[in-house]
PAPAVO-829696 format. One record per residue (C-alpha): residue in one letter; x, y, z. Coordinates in steps of 0.02 Angstrom, whole numbers, plus 50000, padded with zeros to 5 digits. Layout:
PAPAVO-829696
AXYZ
...
end
This chain:
PAPAVO-829696
M562564734653703
Q560994724253657
E559494734753649
N558074728453767
N556524736053818
E557074745753954
I558534753753850
K557204757953706
A555934765953829
L557444776753903
L557964782053725
H556234787953678
L556094797253843
I557654808153799
D556484820953706
D555314822853863
P555124841953890
D555024839054068
E556644843054132
D556594831254297
V555984816854186
F557444819654059
N558674821154215
S558024804854286
V558144797354117
S559914804254092
D560594797454262
K559874780754213
I560684779454045
V562454786254115
S562224772354241
F562424759354098
G564114765154062
K565084768553898
D564394751753831
I562724761153784
I563654774653683
P563374764053514
N561464763453557
L561464782453576
E562404786753428
H561204775253324
F559734784253401
W560524800953356
D560464795753181
S558624792253178
V557974808053259
K557754823653161
T557554837353306
E559234847153341
E558694848453525
V558564830853545
Q560144827553458
E561034840453574
R560344830753728
I561064814653652
E562814822253628
Q562674828653807
L562364810853867
I563814804053768
H564914817353833
K564384813454003
L564794794353977
H566464798853913
F566774811354049
R566364798854181
D567534785754102
L568944798754087
N568684804554274
H568954786454330
E570474783954217
F571224801054277
Q571054795054465
E571954779654434
W573364789554349
L573544799554496
N573564785354618
S574894776454515
N576004791554490
G575904789054301
S577054796454171
L576914813054085
L576404803653921
S574994794853997
G574364809354088
S574404820253922
L573514806953831
I572054806953954
V571914824653944
A571844823453750
K570474811253770
Y569394823553848
H569314834053679
H569564818453569
P568744803353646
D569164792753507
I570984796253511
Q572274782553432
A573524781653576
H574554768553477
V574774781453339
V575434794553476
L576694782153535
Q577234777953365
E577594796053311
I578504798953481
E579634783453454
K580054789153277
L580674804853352
R581504797153495
R582424784653373
N582914798553256
I583744809053397
W584564793653484
L585554789253327
E586294805753320
L586854805053517
N588444798553603
N589154799353770
Y590524812053720
L589244826453688
T589114840853799
P587464845253862
M587204860353739
E587714847953603
K586354835153649
I585044849053655
S585624855653492
I585334838453415
L583664836053499
N583214852953431
S583844849753250
I582774832753234
F581274840553320
Y581144858553251
N582134856753083
Y582014838453026
A580264834653093
K579634852353056
H578814855553222
N578214873353238
G577944883053400
V576534895353403
E575894907753534
V574534902553666
N572814904553573
Y571374899753672
D570214899253525
N571054882453477
P571074868853600
D571904857753491
L573604867753511
F573654860953689
L573474842453649
I574764829953613
N573914820153474
K573544835353384
T575284842953411
L576074827453336
E574764827253200
T574894845153150
K576684848153203
N575964865053286
G576084867853467
N576204881453595
A577434881353748
I576394869453841
S576044855353707
N577754858253632
G578534857653805
I577694841753860
L578234833053703
Y580034838453731
L580024833053907
I579334816053853
L580824814353725
C582144819753853
D581394806653971
L581594792553846
L583274798153804
D583874800253989
I584254818953954
P584104828454122
V582804841854063
S581334847754168
A579974861154169
I580254875154296
H579024888554374
I579684903454298
P578164916654306
Q577074919054149
Q578134906354047
F578204887654029
I580074885354002
L581224870554023
A582924869054110
Y584374858054090
F584924850754255
D586644846254291
D586414828754379
H588304829454438
F587554841254579
D586594826354655
F588334819254708
L589464833654721
D588314844854820
P586564837954865
N586204853954959
A586314865354813
L584914877054768
P583884872154619
A584554886654513
Q586324881754544
K585924865554460
I585284872754305
S586584872854156
F585394882654033
Y583614885353998
I582684880453839
D581094888453760
P579984874753695
I579224885753565
S580854885953464
G582094877553557
Q583124893253588
M584374890753739
Y584574904953863
S585914907053994
T585624912954177
K585954930154137
D584514930054011
V583354924054133
E583994936554272
S583664950354146
Y581864943254119
F581484944154298
N582104962254299
R581004966554156
I579404959554243
S579934967954402
I579904951754504
K581374946054620
P581874928554587
S581664915354728
S582154896854736
S580444891554708
Y580374896654534
F581754885954485
K581194869954558
Q580784855254448
M578944853754401
S578224835354435
N577214827654308
K575574831054420
M576044849354418
I576274849554230
I574624840854196
K573724851954315
T574464866554216
L573874859154056
L572074856354120
I571934874854187
E572574883354015
L571544869953919
S569854875654013
K570184892453960
C569844886753786
F567894884853839
D567454900653924
D565954903653806
E564104901153879
N563804885553762
N565454877053831
K565574883454009
Y565174865354074
K566704859253995
M567814872654080
E567024867054242
E567424849154209
L569114852154167
I569444862854327
S568694849154433
L569964836754359
S571404849554395
E570724851654573
L570984832854598
I572874835554591
V573414841154764
L575134846954774
end
């Protein structure tokens, strides 16, 4: 944005010790929109005070978040894809994310898997091929949830580092299945983010079948390991919870992104980053299920 006298004056008021003045200046700067970010970045380079630099960084963050909030609401209103939703969430922590790089990496994975598939394979054989490409050939690794590292939740970093937790790996796995027409969905098993292969024949043979009856087997996105119905029943016995039909329903894209936002927010529970936790929770609350 071209720097006129008004913008110059506002920038030089950022260091005003009066909080009311700063808040007023902040609101005015944010009203210019993201086009003013280069001006702020240039001004950041010229100041020597760490406190002022932090204020500038807060302003840049506010501008990014305002833009992201608008983009997220558009995604909600359009019932957007899981891929586009996960890219928006990744943009929260990495505003300069290169979406085309993410799409290219996903397309490489999709193509490598597609080349090995055919119509004569059983569901387990299809998943075995997907697992072989994803975990063995492409070397994607599953790690336990660690709230000290936000990148483990984000699709761009999961692809870049080949390290992801159950949620980020699971989202990537679901995106690939959707692109390959493999009927895999996330389900609501307590304390787990787990996937299930749904037998789509039930939609024609018995539309009234319970969700659990439509599931052929389950998939752990950490490793790709497949589990039987008995394995899942044993898990429910172990955690002393009686399984109900709701646990086996397919999660929508909105449900998955809401889960991602809530889990990602837990990475910012320290005093300095509390505002980030609140912002992510506010985004999750926009999703009404």
